N, C-alpha and C positions, 0 to 999 in steps of 0.2 A: 261224835265229834272227832276229829284227827290233832295232830297238832297244832296244826297252824291254827285252828277253832281255840286251841288252849291260848296260844299266844295271843291272838288275835281280844281274848275276853278278859286277859289281864292287861291288856294296855286298855280296855273298853272302862274295865273299872279304876286303874290310875289317874288313864288321861280322858274321859269320856268325851271331848268334844274331838279329839284327834281321829281323822278319817283315816283308816288301818285296810281300807278296800286294795289300792296298791299293793300295802306288804303282804295282805294274803295272798294275791294275784302272783307277785315276785316270789315269796316262800315257797308253794306250791310248784310254780315252773323251775324251781332251782331245786327241790327237793326229785322231783320228779326226772328232770335230766338226771342227775346222780346217779338215781336207779337204772337208767337205761343205760347211762355211760358204763355203770358196773357190770350191767350184763353181758352188754358188746363186747368191751374189756377181755372177759373171761375168754369169751370165745375166741378172739384174737390170740390171746396169750396160749390157748389152746395148739397156736397154729405158730409159736413164738414169733409172733407180729405185735408190735405196737398199735395202739391205732393210729398213729402219726406214719407208720410203714403200712399199715394198710390202707390208707386213703393215697400215699402215691401210690400202690400197686394198682388201685380201681381207679384211680384219675387216668392211669395208662391205659386201664386195658378198654375204657371207655370212649378213649379218643380214638377208636377203631383201627385196624390195621396201617401200619404194621406197629401200633402201640408203642410209640415213639413220641418225645416231647421234649425240648429241651428244659435244662433246668428254670429258665427265667420263666416259661410258660409252666411249668408246673409252680411254680412260684407265684404267680398271677390268678393261676387257677385256684388254688387253697389257701391264699392269702398268709404266706407265711414270709418269714425273714431269709437272706441265704444262708445267713450260717446254719437258721433249724433244718434247710434243704439240703444244704451240705452234708450234714451228721446223718442227715434220714439216708440219701441216696448212697453214702459209703457203707451205712449198714446192711442196706438192701442190695450191695454190690458184693461185700463179705458174702450174704447168703447164698450169691449166685443167682439171685431174682431179677437182677435186671444187670445190663452192661450198659458202659459207656466207655468212651475214648478221655484218656489222662492228658488234661493240660493242664499245668500248674498255672499258668498267667492268668487264664480264663476258664473258670471250671464254669461257668452260668451260660455258656454258650455252645457246648458241646450236647449231642443228643443224649440221651436215658431212654433204653427201649427197654424191654420185659423181656426176659430171657421163656425159651422153653419152659423149664422152672416155673417163671414166676406166672405166664399164661396156666400152666397147670393149678398151680396154687391158687390163683385170684380168684380163677372159675369157679373152685370149689368153693373158698372162703364165701366169695358172695351170693352163694347157693343158701348157705349154713347162715351168713349173716340175716339176709333177706326172713328166714325163718324164724331168728329169735327176735327180731322185728315187728312181725306178726303177734309173735307170742306177749311178746310186751303189751299189744292191742289189740288181745283176744278178746277181751269182757267189754269191748265197746262195740257197740253195732255197727252199720256202716253207716249210717246217716251221722253218729256220733263223731265218728271221726274223720267224716267230709268237714261236718262244722267244725271240728276242732282244728282240723289243716285249715281253712278258711279265715277263722279268725289269726290263728297263728303266722297267716300271709299277711294278713292286713299288718298282724304289729310289727311283724318284719320289715313290711314295705314302707312303714312311717319310720320308723328307725336309720334305716338304709339312705330313704329320700329325703329324709329333712334332716338337713345336716343342723339345725338348732336341738333336738334331740340328746344327738350324740356330741353336744359339746360340755 
């Protein structure tokens, strides 16, 4: 029995008619996500990056050469607010990982580009990032990983495509 089984058993004892299956699913998803996030965050921290900064660098890198996007394109790609994006870009710029033009009237429209140092760093970190991801799922068979991925894909689609579920 895991911690979620114990929680469910307590509810079964206290409220036998309560259907706690969704509670068990959510509890496990949230706990697994926290474990994954912690492991990945440790890697990023070792490179003096936050998860958000890593995401910006990775988004720029996967956009292809010349590794250049506007802040608005980054915001759309990453589903962030403009304030959060500006903060991330300021930090990455101060670290010399991105370059951008400065225009105080509209910082959303000026391109952001990975510097040579930024490309070198993200190319190294992404390799380690994927290694960490592999290690997190090493106990699962290939078929189990594929099945889990398909179930999560279905669930994600349901939430993102069905407005009734997100209200």
